[in-house]
C-alpha positions as CSV (number, residue, x, y, z in Angstrom):
1,M,0.0,0.0,0.0
2,R,1.3,3.4,-0.9
3,S,1.4,6.1,1.8
4,V,1.2,9.8,1.2
5,V,2.7,12.3,3.7
6,V,0.6,15.4,4.3
7,K,1.2,18.3,6.6
8,A,-1.0,18.3,9.6
9,V,-3.1,21.4,10.0
10,G,-4.8,21.5,13.4
11,P,-6.2,18.6,15.3
12,T,-7.8,15.8,13.3
13,A,-9.8,12.7,14.2
14,C,-8.9,10.9,11.0
15,A,-8.6,7.2,11.9
16,D,-6.5,6.5,8.8
17,A,-3.7,9.0,9.8
18,V,-0.7,8.0,11.9
19,Q,1.3,10.8,13.7
20,T,5.0,11.0,12.8
21,G,7.7,12.6,14.9
22,Q,7.8,15.7,12.6
23,G,4.2,16.9,13.2
24,Q,3.1,15.3,9.9
25,R,0.6,12.5,9.3
26,V,1.0,9.5,7.0
27,V,-2.3,8.8,5.3
28,K,-3.0,5.4,3.9
29,R,-4.9,5.8,0.6
30,P,-5.4,2.4,-1.1
31,Q,-7.3,3.9,-4.0
32,Y,-4.0,5.5,-5.1
33,G,-2.0,2.3,-5.3
34,P,0.1,0.9,-8.3
35,A,-2.9,0.5,-10.6
36,H,-3.9,4.2,-10.1
37,Q,-0.3,5.3,-10.6
38,R,-0.1,3.4,-14.0
39,T,-3.5,4.7,-15.1
40,S,-2.7,8.3,-14.0
41,A,0.7,8.3,-15.9
42,A,-0.9,6.8,-19.1
43,L,-3.8,9.4,-19.0
44,R,-1.4,12.3,-18.4
45,A,0.8,11.2,-21.3
46,E,-2.2,10.8,-23.6
47,H,-3.5,14.3,-22.6
48,V,0.0,15.9,-23.1
49,A,0.4,14.2,-26.5
50,R,-3.0,15.5,-27.6
51,Y,-3.3,18.9,-26.0
52,G,0.2,19.8,-24.6
53,W,0.9,20.8,-21.0
54,V,-2.4,22.5,-20.6
55,C,-5.0,22.4,-17.8
56,P,-8.5,22.5,-19.4
57,G,-9.8,24.6,-16.5
58,D,-13.3,24.7,-15.2
59,P,-15.6,27.7,-15.6
60,D,-17.7,26.6,-12.6
61,Y,-14.6,27.2,-10.4
62,D,-13.6,30.4,-12.3
63,H,-10.5,28.5,-13.3
64,P,-9.7,29.1,-17.0
65,L,-7.7,27.0,-19.4
66,H,-4.0,27.6,-18.8
67,P,-0.5,26.1,-19.3
68,S,0.6,23.8,-16.5
69,H,3.3,21.2,-16.0
70,D,1.7,20.0,-12.8
71,L,-1.1,17.9,-14.2
72,V,-2.9,15.1,-12.3
73,A,-5.5,12.5,-13.1
74,D,-8.5,13.4,-11.0
75,H,-11.3,10.9,-10.1
76,V,-14.6,12.3,-11.6
77,V,-16.3,10.9,-8.5
78,P,-13.8,11.1,-5.6
79,G,-12.4,7.7,-4.7
80,H,-14.3,5.8,-7.4
81,P,-12.1,5.1,-10.4
82,E,-14.9,3.2,-12.1
83,H,-16.5,6.5,-12.9
84,G,-13.5,7.7,-14.8
85,Y,-10.8,10.3,-14.6
86,R,-10.1,13.8,-15.9
87,I,-6.8,15.5,-16.3
88,V,-6.5,18.9,-14.5
89,C,-3.8,20.9,-12.7
90,R,-3.1,20.1,-9.1
91,T,-4.6,23.4,-7.9
92,L,-8.0,22.6,-9.6
93,N,-7.9,19.0,-8.2
94,R,-7.5,20.5,-4.7
95,W,-10.5,22.7,-5.3
96,Y,-12.5,19.7,-6.4
97,M,-11.4,17.8,-3.2
98,S,-12.4,20.8,-1.0
99,A,-15.8,21.1,-2.6
100,S,-16.5,17.3,-2.3
101,R,-15.8,17.5,1.5
102,G,-18.3,19.9,2.1
């Protein structure tokens, strides 16, 4: 299982997080394992070959199309790869994640 280190911001009750000595948390995210990494890399490569290093943006988030070398494969439905992926910049992906949490 692949672990992702994220900076702890304030107290959290997340049962999936483990405190480390540097004030960071290691979060286990099985949906981002080897299969996701391969799919993500292939989709990014296909997107770059077709459109270049460009984030397609999202007018609903006032985020226009723009150049970006920090593209990620975003789950259309968070945590459910069976619903497909879209390629966006990391900033837009974070906005999507924030909006899905509430």
